[in-house]
SEZAVO-246054 format. One record per atom (N, C-alpha, C): chain; x, y, z. Coordinates in nm, 2 decimals. Each point is the difference from the previous one (the first is absolute). Layout:
! SEZAVO-246054
A_X_Y_Z
...
***
This chain:
! SEZAVO-246054
A_0.41_3.22_-2.06
A_0.03_-0.10_0.11
A_-0.04_-0.15_-0.07
A_0.11_-0.07_0.01
A_-0.03_-0.15_-0.06
A_-0.03_-0.08_0.13
A_-0.11_-0.09_-0.04
A_-0.07_-0.08_0.10
A_0.02_-0.13_-0.06
A_0.03_-0.11_0.11
A_0.00_-0.14_-0.05
A_-0.08_-0.08_0.07
A_-0.06_-0.13_-0.04
A_-0.07_-0.07_0.08
A_0.08_-0.13_0.03
A_-0.03_-0.06_0.12
A_0.08_-0.13_0.02
A_-0.12_-0.12_0.03
A_0.01_-0.10_-0.04
A_-0.09_-0.09_-0.01
A_0.03_-0.13_0.11
A_-0.06_0.01_0.12
A_0.03_-0.08_0.11
A_-0.14_-0.12_-0.01
A_0.06_-0.10_0.05
A_-0.10_-0.12_0.01
A_-0.08_0.01_0.12
A_-0.13_-0.05_-0.02
A_-0.10_0.02_0.11
A_0.00_-0.12_0.07
A_-0.08_0.01_0.11
A_0.01_-0.13_0.07
A_-0.10_-0.09_-0.08
A_-0.08_0.05_-0.09
A_-0.11_-0.08_-0.07
A_0.10_-0.04_-0.14
A_0.02_-0.14_-0.01
A_0.05_-0.04_-0.12
A_-0.05_0.05_-0.14
A_0.10_0.05_-0.07
A_-0.02_0.05_-0.13
A_-0.08_0.14_0.00
A_0.02_0.08_0.10
A_-0.03_0.14_0.03
A_0.11_0.08_0.03
A_0.01_0.13_-0.03
A_0.12_0.08_0.02
A_-0.05_0.12_0.06
A_0.09_0.08_0.09
A_-0.04_0.13_0.04
A_0.12_0.08_-0.08
A_-0.05_0.11_-0.06
A_0.09_0.09_-0.07
A_0.03_0.13_0.11
A_0.14_0.02_0.01
A_0.04_0.11_0.10
A_0.07_0.08_-0.08
A_-0.07_0.14_0.01
A_0.04_0.11_-0.07
A_0.12_0.07_0.05
A_0.12_0.00_-0.10
A_0.12_0.05_0.07
A_0.05_0.14_-0.07
A_0.02_0.09_0.08
A_0.05_0.12_-0.08
A_0.15_0.02_0.05
A_0.09_0.09_-0.07
A_0.13_0.01_0.02
A_0.05_0.01_0.15
A_-0.08_0.06_0.09
A_0.02_0.01_0.12
A_-0.02_-0.12_0.08
A_-0.06_-0.09_-0.04
A_-0.02_-0.15_0.07
A_0.13_-0.07_0.03
A_0.01_-0.03_0.15
A_0.11_-0.04_0.03
A_0.02_-0.18_-0.08
A_0.05_0.00_-0.11
A_0.00_-0.13_-0.07
A_0.11_-0.09_0.07
A_0.10_0.06_0.05
A_0.09_-0.09_0.08
A_-0.05_-0.07_0.12
A_-0.09_0.05_0.06
A_-0.06_-0.06_0.09
A_-0.10_-0.11_-0.03
A_-0.06_0.05_-0.11
A_-0.10_-0.10_-0.05
A_0.05_-0.14_-0.06
A_0.11_0.04_-0.07
A_0.09_-0.11_-0.06
A_0.05_-0.09_0.11
A_0.03_0.04_0.13
A_0.05_-0.06_0.11
A_-0.13_-0.08_0.03
A_-0.11_0.03_0.03
A_-0.11_-0.04_0.04
A_-0.03_-0.14_-0.11
A_0.01_0.02_-0.11
A_0.00_-0.11_-0.09
A_0.09_-0.12_0.03
A_0.12_0.07_0.00
A_0.11_-0.12_0.01
A_-0.01_-0.07_0.15
A_-0.03_0.05_0.10
A_-0.01_-0.04_0.14
A_-0.16_-0.10_-0.02
A_-0.07_0.06_-0.07
A_-0.13_-0.11_0.00
A_0.04_-0.11_-0.10
A_0.05_0.01_-0.09
A_0.06_-0.11_-0.09
A_0.06_-0.10_0.09
A_0.10_0.03_0.08
A_0.08_-0.07_0.10
A_-0.06_-0.05_0.11
A_-0.14_0.04_0.02
A_-0.07_-0.07_0.11
A_0.06_0.05_0.12
A_0.05_0.11_0.03
A_0.05_0.05_0.11
A_-0.10_0.11_0.07
A_-0.08_-0.05_0.11
A_-0.10_0.07_0.04
A_0.03_0.11_0.09
A_0.12_-0.01_0.06
A_0.05_0.10_0.10
A_0.04_0.12_-0.09
A_0.07_0.00_-0.11
A_0.06_0.12_-0.08
A_-0.11_0.03_-0.08
A_-0.10_-0.09_-0.01
A_-0.12_0.07_-0.10
A_-0.08_0.09_0.09
A_-0.01_-0.03_0.12
A_-0.08_0.09_0.08
A_0.08_0.13_0.03
A_0.13_0.00_0.02
A_0.09_0.10_0.01
A_-0.02_0.09_-0.13
A_0.04_-0.07_-0.10
A_-0.02_0.09_-0.13
A_-0.14_0.06_-0.03
A_-0.09_-0.07_0.05
A_-0.16_0.07_-0.05
A_0.01_0.11_0.11
A_0.02_-0.02_0.11
A_0.01_0.14_0.10
A_0.10_0.11_-0.05
A_0.10_-0.05_-0.05
A_0.10_0.12_-0.05
A_-0.06_0.07_-0.12
A_-0.11_-0.06_-0.10
A_-0.06_0.03_-0.11
A_-0.12_0.11_0.06
A_-0.08_-0.06_0.10
A_-0.09_0.09_0.08
A_0.06_0.12_0.03
A_0.10_-0.01_0.06
A_0.05_0.12_0.06
A_0.05_0.13_-0.09
A_0.08_-0.06_-0.15
A_0.00_0.08_-0.07
A_-0.10_0.07_-0.10
A_-0.10_-0.07_-0.01
A_-0.14_0.04_-0.07
A_-0.10_0.09_0.08
A_0.03_-0.03_0.14
A_-0.10_0.09_0.08
A_0.04_0.14_0.03
***
């Protein structure tokens, strides 16, 4: 099984969080979270995070 890491900026400047992603990870939801975060859409971000939590639990 191939696994990948995704680098996410931390709240602390210059620091990163590494998220391990395996092939079963819902990358489409994660990519949507990144998009709505970049767009500064707090409502869509909250909904997308809730959807990701539901998928991985």
